[in-house]
C-alpha positions as CSV (number, residue, x, y, z in Angstrom):
1,M,-11.9,11.7,31.0
2,I,-13.2,12.6,27.6
3,M,-13.1,10.1,24.7
4,V,-11.7,11.5,21.5
5,K,-11.1,8.8,19.0
6,N,-12.3,5.2,19.2
7,K,-10.1,3.0,16.9
8,K,-9.0,-0.6,16.6
9,I,-5.8,-2.5,16.0
10,V,-5.2,-6.1,15.2
11,A,-2.2,-7.9,16.7
12,L,-1.6,-11.6,16.0
13,D,-5.2,-12.0,14.9
14,T,-6.5,-10.4,18.1
15,E,-8.8,-7.3,17.5
16,I,-8.1,-4.7,20.2
17,R,-10.0,-1.5,20.8
18,V,-8.0,1.7,21.3
19,I,-8.9,5.1,22.5
20,L,-6.6,7.8,21.2
21,D,-6.0,11.2,22.8
22,W,-8.0,10.4,25.9
23,D,-6.9,13.2,28.3
24,N,-3.9,13.5,25.9
25,N,-3.1,9.8,26.4
26,D,-3.8,6.6,24.6
27,Y,-5.8,3.8,26.4
28,I,-5.9,0.2,25.2
29,C,-8.5,-2.3,26.0
30,L,-7.1,-5.0,28.3
31,T,-10.3,-7.0,27.9
32,D,-9.6,-7.4,24.2
33,M,-5.9,-8.1,24.8
34,A,-6.7,-10.8,27.4
35,R,-8.6,-12.7,24.7
36,Y,-5.2,-13.5,23.1
37,R,-4.7,-15.8,26.0
38,D,-8.1,-17.0,26.9
39,N,-11.8,-16.5,26.2
40,D,-12.4,-15.5,29.8
41,P,-10.6,-12.0,29.9
42,T,-11.8,-11.2,33.4
43,L,-10.0,-14.2,34.8
44,V,-6.8,-13.4,32.8
45,I,-6.7,-9.8,34.0
46,S,-7.3,-10.8,37.6
47,H,-4.5,-13.3,37.5
48,W,-2.2,-10.6,36.1
49,M,-3.2,-8.1,38.7
50,R,-2.6,-10.4,41.7
51,N,1.0,-10.7,40.7
52,L,3.5,-8.8,43.0
53,N,5.4,-7.4,40.0
54,T,2.2,-6.1,38.5
55,I,1.1,-4.4,41.8
56,E,4.6,-2.7,42.0
57,Y,4.5,-1.6,38.4
58,L,1.0,-0.1,38.8
59,G,1.9,1.6,42.0
60,V,5.0,3.2,40.6
61,W,3.2,4.3,37.4
62,E,0.4,6.0,39.5
63,T,3.0,7.6,41.8
64,L,4.6,9.2,38.7
65,H,1.4,10.3,36.9
66,N,-1.4,10.6,39.5
67,P,-1.1,13.3,42.3
68,D,-4.3,11.9,43.9
69,F,-3.0,8.3,44.1
70,K,-3.4,6.7,47.6
71,P,0.0,5.2,48.4
72,T,-1.2,3.7,51.7
73,E,-3.6,1.4,50.0
74,F,-0.9,0.6,47.4
75,G,1.4,-0.4,50.2
76,R,-1.2,-2.7,51.7
77,F,-1.9,-4.4,48.4
78,K,1.8,-4.8,47.9
79,Q,2.2,-6.7,51.2
80,E,-0.9,-8.8,50.5
81,S,0.1,-9.8,47.0
82,G,2.5,-12.5,48.2
83,M,-0.4,-14.3,49.9
84,N,-2.2,-17.2,48.3
85,A,-5.6,-15.8,49.2
86,F,-4.8,-12.4,47.6
87,T,-7.2,-11.4,44.8
88,M,-7.3,-8.2,42.7
89,S,-9.6,-6.7,40.1
90,P,-9.6,-3.5,38.2
91,K,-12.6,-2.2,40.1
92,K,-11.0,-3.0,43.5
93,W,-7.7,-1.3,42.5
94,I,-9.4,1.8,41.1
95,E,-11.7,2.3,44.1
96,A,-9.1,1.7,46.7
97,T,-6.2,3.7,45.3
98,N,-8.0,6.3,43.1
99,A,-6.0,5.0,40.2
100,I,-6.2,6.6,36.7
101,G,-3.9,4.2,34.8
102,I,-6.7,1.6,34.6
103,T,-10.3,2.4,34.0
104,S,-13.6,0.5,33.2
105,R,-16.0,1.6,30.6
106,S,-19.6,0.6,29.7
107,G,-21.5,0.7,26.4
108,R,-20.3,-0.2,22.9
109,Y,-16.7,0.4,23.8
110,G,-17.1,-1.2,27.2
111,G,-14.4,-3.1,29.0
112,T,-11.2,-2.6,31.1
113,Y,-8.9,-0.1,29.5
114,A,-5.4,0.9,30.6
115,H,-2.9,3.6,29.7
116,S,-0.6,2.4,26.9
117,D,2.3,2.1,29.3
118,I,0.4,-0.3,31.5
119,A,-1.3,-2.1,28.6
120,F,2.1,-2.9,27.0
121,S,3.3,-4.3,30.4
122,F,0.2,-6.5,30.4
123,A,0.9,-7.6,26.8
124,M,4.5,-8.5,27.8
125,W,3.0,-10.7,30.6
126,L,0.8,-12.4,28.0
127,S,3.6,-12.9,25.4
128,P,6.7,-10.9,24.4
129,A,5.8,-11.4,20.7
130,F,2.3,-10.2,21.3
131,Q,3.6,-7.1,23.0
132,L,5.9,-6.3,20.1
133,Y,3.0,-6.6,17.6
134,C,0.8,-4.4,19.8
135,I,3.4,-1.7,19.9
136,K,4.0,-1.9,16.2
137,E,0.2,-1.7,15.3
138,L,-0.4,1.2,17.7
139,Q,2.5,3.1,16.2
140,R,1.2,2.5,12.7
141,L,-2.3,3.7,13.7
142,K,-1.0,6.8,15.4
143,S,1.2,7.6,12.4
144,K,-1.8,7.5,10.1
145,E,-3.9,9.5,12.6
146,S,-1.3,12.2,12.9
147,N,-0.5,12.4,9.2
148,P,-3.5,13.3,6.9
149,L,-1.7,12.2,3.8
150,L,-1.4,8.7,5.2
151,M,-4.7,8.5,7.0
152,Q,-7.1,10.0,4.6
153,W,-5.7,9.2,1.3
154,D,-5.7,5.4,1.3
155,I,-9.1,5.7,-0.4
156,K,-7.6,8.2,-2.9
157,R,-4.8,5.7,-3.8
158,I,-7.5,3.1,-4.6
159,L,-9.1,5.7,-6.9
160,S,-5.9,6.5,-8.6
161,K,-5.3,2.8,-9.4
162,T,-8.8,2.0,-10.6
163,N,-7.9,2.4,-14.3
164,Y,-4.2,2.2,-14.0
165,Y,-4.1,-1.3,-15.5
166,L,-6.1,-0.2,-18.6
167,H,-3.7,2.6,-19.2
168,T,-0.5,0.6,-18.8
169,E,-1.9,-2.2,-21.0
170,A,-2.7,0.2,-23.8
171,I,0.8,1.6,-23.6
172,K,2.3,-1.9,-23.6
173,N,0.3,-3.2,-26.5
174,V,0.1,-0.2,-28.7
175,V,2.6,2.6,-28.0
176,I,5.7,0.5,-27.2
177,P,5.5,-1.7,-30.3
178,K,5.2,1.3,-32.5
179,L,8.3,2.9,-31.0
180,S,10.4,-0.2,-31.1
181,V,12.2,0.7,-27.9
182,S,14.5,-1.6,-26.0
183,K,13.3,-3.4,-22.9
184,Q,15.5,-1.1,-20.8
185,N,13.8,2.0,-22.2
186,E,10.2,0.9,-21.8
187,S,10.0,2.5,-18.4
188,L,10.7,5.9,-20.1
189,V,7.6,5.4,-22.3
190,Y,5.4,4.7,-19.3
191,A,6.8,7.7,-17.5
192,T,6.3,10.0,-20.5
193,E,2.6,8.9,-20.8
194,A,2.1,9.3,-17.1
195,D,3.6,12.8,-17.2
196,M,1.3,13.7,-20.0
197,L,-1.6,13.0,-17.7
198,N,0.1,14.9,-14.9
199,L,0.5,17.9,-17.2
200,A,-3.1,17.7,-18.4
201,L,-4.5,17.5,-14.8
202,F,-1.9,19.2,-12.5
203,G,-0.1,21.5,-15.0
204,C,3.3,20.0,-14.2
205,T,5.4,16.8,-14.5
206,A,6.2,14.6,-11.5
207,K,9.8,16.0,-11.5
208,Q,8.6,19.6,-11.6
209,W,6.3,18.9,-8.7
210,E,9.2,17.4,-6.7
211,E,11.4,20.4,-7.4
212,A,8.7,22.7,-6.3
213,N,7.9,20.7,-3.1
214,P,11.2,19.3,-1.8
215,E,9.9,18.6,1.7
216,L,6.8,16.8,0.6
217,A,8.8,14.9,-2.1
218,D,10.9,13.3,0.6
219,K,7.9,11.1,1.6
220,Y,5.2,11.5,-1.0
221,N,4.7,11.8,-4.7
222,M,2.4,14.3,-6.6
223,R,-0.5,11.9,-6.6
224,D,-0.3,11.3,-2.9
225,A,-0.9,15.0,-2.4
226,A,-3.8,15.2,-4.8
227,S,-7.4,15.9,-3.8
228,I,-10.1,13.2,-4.2
229,N,-11.6,15.2,-7.1
230,Q,-8.3,15.3,-8.9
231,L,-7.8,11.5,-8.5
232,V,-11.3,10.8,-9.7
233,V,-10.5,12.8,-12.8
234,L,-7.1,11.1,-13.1
235,S,-8.8,7.7,-13.1
236,N,-11.1,8.9,-15.9
237,L,-8.1,10.3,-17.9
238,E,-6.3,7.0,-17.7
239,S,-9.3,5.1,-19.0
240,Y,-10.0,7.6,-21.8
241,N,-6.3,7.9,-22.8
242,S,-6.1,4.1,-23.1
243,E,-9.0,4.3,-25.7
244,L,-7.3,7.2,-27.6
245,I,-4.1,5.2,-27.7
246,K,-5.9,2.2,-29.2
247,R,-7.4,4.5,-31.9
248,G,-3.9,5.5,-32.9
249,M,-4.3,9.2,-32.0
250,D,-1.1,11.2,-31.8
251,R,0.2,12.1,-28.3
252,S,0.0,15.9,-29.0
253,V,-3.6,15.6,-30.0
254,R,-4.4,13.3,-27.1
255,F,-2.9,15.9,-24.7
256,V,-5.1,18.7,-25.9
257,T,-8.2,16.5,-25.6
258,L,-7.3,15.2,-22.2
259,K,-6.4,18.7,-20.8
260,R,-9.8,20.0,-21.9
261,M,-11.5,16.9,-20.4
262,A,-9.6,17.4,-17.1
263,K,-10.5,21.1,-16.8
264,E,-14.2,20.4,-17.5
265,Q,-14.5,17.5,-15.1
266,L,-12.7,19.2,-12.3
267,R,-14.9,22.2,-12.7
268,L,-18.1,20.1,-12.4
269,L,-16.8,18.1,-9.4
270,D,-15.7,21.2,-7.6
271,Q,-18.9,23.0,-8.5
272,N,-21.0,20.1,-7.0
273,N,-18.8,19.8,-3.9
274,A,-18.2,16.1,-4.9
275,E,-15.2,15.7,-2.6
276,H,-17.2,16.7,0.5
277,R,-20.0,14.3,-0.4
278,F,-17.6,11.5,-1.1
279,R,-15.9,12.0,2.3
280,K,-19.3,12.0,4.0
281,M,-20.3,8.8,2.2
282,I,-17.1,7.1,3.3
283,S,-17.6,8.1,7.0
284,E,-21.1,6.7,6.9
285,V,-20.6,3.5,4.9
286,I,-17.0,2.4,5.4
287,P,-15.9,1.2,8.9
288,D,-13.0,2.6,10.8
289,Q,-10.9,-0.4,10.1
290,L,-10.8,0.0,6.3
291,I,-7.4,1.7,6.5
292,E,-6.0,-0.9,8.8
293,S,-7.4,-3.9,6.9
294,K,-6.1,-2.6,3.6
295,D,-2.5,-2.9,4.8
296,K,-2.8,-6.5,5.6
């Protein structure tokens, strides 16, 4: 088996290591899951594996997915599982039956791992609620892994919000009072200012982008689809526009200034390959769990 992606999920305050796309399957660490019940995971797993229902489940799973599975040994274990003296461990099961649904690993990601089907059965044995949270967290992780806009751009969304507060405060304290608009129409003022930045940076309004990208627009907005360089510039535009607003500069003049600023900054960032270096920095400095922890 070849490891592809080492990740982690957290279910009911229990951190669980996960290996995605391992031989085109997902394997979850039973050792970590067992700690939800007790600090001695080896004991918890052995208690689960000596259960008749567990042996039957493991045997059927291997029969369905493993052409090299040894049914004779499985039958023997199934008979013995009703005896008080019967014991079972992952190592014993794997060596005797040539099982692939459960495996043991050494090193940093060491422990007993199981195919997600088996791991969720183990989670149900531990607690139905725990199983549901494990399923939910794995689904959420896989959704982000399979969708670059969700997985990669959480960092981008942080960038886009950096100076958002400064921008909206300037609009609230300077622009809106001058226009004397009703409370109901204030949102239009914020949208107009936001679209001015969109035009300066992207060359289109949010609505125009949605009309041009109907499939993407079903799930994302224009800024979700932006590059890191574009969102760095957007953050700068928000900050600078807030200062221009405070100086009382007319919107048409601000637009010309901001458009020129956006063009120049994007050119410099692209020229210096800033996005590539930023991604490299993130991969080296920020742990894998940043995306997961942000959602909590």
